[in-house]
N, C-alpha and C positions, 0 to 999 in steps of 0.2 A: 767240630762244628764248621760249617761252610762260612766263608768270608764273602760279603757282598760289597760291590762297588756301586754306590748310589748317587743320585742327584735329587735334590729336594728344593722346595721354595719355602721361605719363611713368610711371616705376615705382611712384610713390605714388598714381597715379590722377588726378593733377591735369591739367585740360584746358589745353592750350597752343595758341594760335592765332598764325598768322603768314603771311608771304608768302615764297616762294622761286621762283627762276627755274631751270628745268631743261628739257632736251629732251623728256623723257617723264615721266609720272606714276611709272613704275617707279624712275626715278632719285631722285625725291622720296622715295618709300617706303624705298629703300635708305639714303638719307642719314639719315632719321629713325631707322631701325633701328640704324644705326651710333652714333647719339647716345643709344640706349637709349629711344627713343620709338616709340609705335605709331600709325600713321596711322589716323584715324577717318573723316575726310571731306575732300574737296578739290573745288575748282572752279577752272577756268581763267579768269582775268580777261581781259576784252576791252578792248584799247586802241582807243578810238573813232577815234583818228587813223589807226591801222593798218588799221581795218576799212573805211576809205573807199578806193574804187578810183580810180586815176588815169584821167583821160579820155583818149580816143584822141588828141586833139591834143597833150596834155601828154606822152604816151608817145612820139608821133612826134617831137616836138622833142628829148626826152631821147635817144632812139636815134640821131637824126641827128647831134646835137652830139657825143655820145660816139663814134660810129662815125667821124666826120670827124677828131676829135682823135687817136684810136687809129691811124687810117690815116696820119696825119701824123707818127707817132712819139712822141706825148705819152704818158707813162705813165698807167696807169689811175688811180692815186691823184691825180696832178696834174689829170687830166681831170675827175674827180669834184669835186675841190676848186674848179676853175674854174666848173663848172656850179653847184655849191652856193653860190658867192659872188655869183651874180646876184640881181637883185631878183625873187624868186619868192614864191608863196604859202607861208605858214608850214608847211603840211602837206607840201608838196613839198620845201621847203628842208630841213626836219628829216629827211626820208627820205634825201636825198643826203648830209647830214652823218653820219647813222648808217651809211650804206653805206661812206663813206670811213673811218669809225672802225673798222668790222669788217674791212675789207680791210687796214688797217694792222696788225691783229692776226694777219693770215695767213689770214683766212676767204676762201673763193672768192666771186666776185661773185654767182654763182647762189645760193649758200647765204645770202649777205647779203640778197639780194632776198627769199628765202623767209622770212627773219626779219621782214620788213616786213608780214607778214600778207597781206591781200588787195590791198594797194596795187599790186603788179605782177601781171599775169595769168600763168597757167601757161604759155601759149604763149611769152611772152617769157623766162621763167625757163628753159624747156627749150631754147630757141634759144641762150641764153647758155651753157648746159651744153655744147651742141654746139660753140659757138665756142671754149670753154675746152679741150675735148677735141682739137679739130683745130688749135688755135693761130691760128684766124682769127676772133677775137672781133669785129674791126672789120667783117668781111664780114657776120657775123650781125646786128650792130647796124644796118648799112645796109639789110639786107633787112627787118628789123623796122620801120625807119623808113618804108620804102615800104609795108609792110603796114598799119601804123596810119594812114598818110596816106590810103590807100584806104578804110579803115574810117571814118575821120573824114568823108571826102567822101560816102560812102554814107549814113551817119547824118545828115549835114547836109542832104543832098538829101531824105531822108525827112521830116525835121522841117520844112524849108522848104515842101515840097510839101503837108504836112498843115496848115500854118498857115492858109491860106485857108478850107478846110472847117471848121476849128475856129472861126475868126472868124464864119463863117456860122451855125454852131451856136449860138454865144453870142448873136448878134444875134437869131436865131429865138426863143431862150428869153426874151430881154429884150422883144421885140415881143409875145410871148404874155402875159407878165406885165403889160405896159403896157395891152394891150387889155382884159384881164379885170379890172384894178384901177382903171383910169381912164376908158376909153372906154365900155365896155358899161354901167357903173353910171349914166351920164348919161341913158341911154334907159329906165331902169327906170320912172321916173314917167310917161314918155310912153306906155308899154305897159300901165299900170294899167287894169283893166276891159276890156281888149281881148281878143279871141280871137286868140291868137298860135300860129304853127306849133310843132311839137314841137322842131325844131332850136333855135328861139329860147328855148324853155323850158329846154333843156339848157344853153345858153350862159349864160342868166341865173342858173341854179342854180350853175354853176361860178364865175361872177363873184361871186355872193353868198357862196360859200364862201371865196374868196380875200380878200374885203373884210371880212367879219364873223368869219371863223374862221381868220385868218392864222396864229395861234399853232399851231393843229392842223396847218396846211399846212407850217409850218416844222418841226414835230416829225416829220412824215412824211418830209420831205426829208432831215432828219438821219438818220432810221432807214434810209432808202434808201442814203445815203452810207456808213453804218456797215456795212450788209449787203454793199455793193460792196467795202469795205475788207477785211472778213472773208473774202469769197470770193476776193479777190486773194491772200490769204495762205494759202488752203487749197490744198494740193498736188493733191488729187483734182480739184477744180474747175478749176484751171489746166491740168491735164492734159487734162480733157474739153474745155475751151475751146480749147486749142491744136489738138486733134484736129478740132474743128468748124470752125476758121478756114480750114483748107485745103480744106474741103468747100464753102465759100461760092461762089456763082456769080460769075464774073468775078474777084473779089478773091482767091479761093483759088488760082487759077493764077498770079496775079501774086506772091502770097506765096511760092509754091513756088520761083519764080525767085530771089527774095531770099534764101531759106534756102539754096538750092543755091549761090548766089554766096558766102555767108559760109563755108560748109563747104569748098568747092573752093579758096578763097583760102588758108584756114588749112592745109589738107592739102598744097597745092602748096608753101607756104613751108617747112613742116616736112620734108616728104619730100625736097625738092630740097636741103635743108641737111644731109642725112645721117641723119635719124632713121629708124628702122625703120617699116615701114608700120603695124604694130600700135600702136606708141607714138604715131605721127602720128594714127591714127584715134581713140585714146583721148582725145587732147587736142582734136582738131578737133570731136568731137561736142558738146563743151560750149560751142562758139561759135555754134551754129546759132540758138539763141533760141527753140526750140520743143520743149517737153518730150515731146510725143508722138513726134516724129521721133527725138529723142535716145534715147528708151527702146528703140528698135529696134536700136540699135548693139551691144548685148550679143550678139545673134545674129549680126550682121555680123562682129564681131571673132572670135567662136567659129568661124564658117565659114572665115575667112581663116587662122586658126591651124591649122585642119584641112587646109589646102592648097588650098582652093577659090579660084578667081580673084576678085579684088576687084570686078571689074565685075559678075559674077553675084550677088555678095552685095549690092551697092548697088542692083541692079535690083529687089530685094525691098523696098526702102525706100519706104514710103508717105508722100509729101510732098516728094520730090525730082523735079526735071526729068529725064525719061528720057535726055536727051542726055548727061548726065554719065556714066552707066554705059556708054553706047555709045562715048563718046570714050575712056574708060579702057580699054575692051576693045581698041580700036585700039592704044593705048599698050602694052598687055601683049603684043599680037601682034608689034609692031615692036621691042620692047625699049627704047622711048623714053618710058617712063611719066612720068619726072620733067619732061621738057620739054613733053610734052602736057598735064600737069597745070597747068603755069604758063600756057600759052596758053589752056587751058580756063577757068582762073580769071579771066584778063583778059577773056575773052568774056562770062562770066557777070557780071562787075562792070559791064560796059557794059549788058548786058541787064537787070540789076537796076535801074540808073538809069532805063532806058526803062520798065521795069515800074512803077516808082514814079510816073513822069509819067502813065502810062496809068491807074493807080489813082486819081490825083487827077482826071483827066479824067472818070472814072466817078463819083467821089464828089461833085464840084462840082454837076453838074446835079441829082443826087438831093437834095442839101441845098437847092438853090433850089426844086425842086418841092415839097419838104416845107414850106418856109417859105411859098411861095405858097398851098399847100393850106390851111394854118392860117389865114392872113390872109383868104383867100376865104371860108372857112367862117364866120369871125366876121362878115365883112361881109354875107354872105348872111343870116345869122341876124338882123342888124339891118335890112336892107333889105326883107326879105319882109313883115314886119308893116306897115312904112310904105307899101309898094306896095299891100297889101290895103286899108289905110285910105283911100288916095287912090282906089282902085277903087270902094270903097263910096260915097265922097263923089260920085264921078263918076256912079255909077249912080243915086244919090238925086237928083242934079241933072237927069238925063235923065227920071226919073219925074215930077219936078215940072213939067218942060216939057210932057210928054204930058198931064198933068192940066189944065194951062192951055189946051192946044189943044183938049181935049175940051170944056171949059167954053165956049170961044169958039164951037165948032161948035154947041153947044146953044143959045146965044144967037141964032145965025143961024137 
């Protein structure tokens, strides 16, 4: 239950402050009224430990262990006690201890999970509710273990695939800083008094800025970082950015496959476990990872509630692979929607892994070309004046030889 920090007044007008734990603010107000106090203001306190989400790998391990023990006949209390007694991170260990404590008081596991704040995702809580209602909690936990294992594998493949481009980007940045702060300044004295190309002037100006006005460059970099941070927190910008991502050449189509895989995997897990298609859609839309696509699901749910086929509604989603709606249409026609959703989710999981690899294959050469272009531009700006200088020396040497030849001819 959430904890509220409140301020209230008693009959004499004295301000009273305190903290109380209730399910809703209405219960807090009712309790204060019963004590002859009037609620003035309240805020819900945030438990930082409960605001941290468990990772996919941690959730997969928890679901797998709990599902196996329940399947073997171990009671829920004992199973949680065994899991909580292991050498775990404090935030996870405390969560399991709290779960066990709530269950001993008679609280359902799903409700105890909800009391943990954001630590357990909604899909797991709803799957636990299904398991509690059907008496097959072990089956629900095993399904969730497989779900989070796939999510962990997909997230891991994306992170590992983007590691090399990230390293290239960092190296490119370091090379640029090295060239402009150490390499180019060594040529400044050489080019004094010379007629140099425009590109060399630009490079020398940039180098001079980095070496003599580095404080301003640092302030600009910090400002850019601050702007990026603010924009990432701005919902309107994130919505706009998510919309533009799926429009990018090459990368946009690959992202669509990844988003479709996330949605179809969640929808298949929930619907095959017995949740209604409406509830499954409401939970699945929040696992996509793209605000623009998620915003379109209000209309999808409205259409499905009105009796329209799910396939027709999903066909209108901008950002999904069209194959998802086409496969669901087949499932609706044959009456095997749950089994087709599972097979479709497996297909899209595989395609998302392939899409990630193709994305990296596209990003890697682009990063290498950018790095090569930067280095070549700097080298060109340095070599052009040197080449011109040697050309002038060579032409002056040839002129001197022609003068000597003319003098010799005159003597003859």
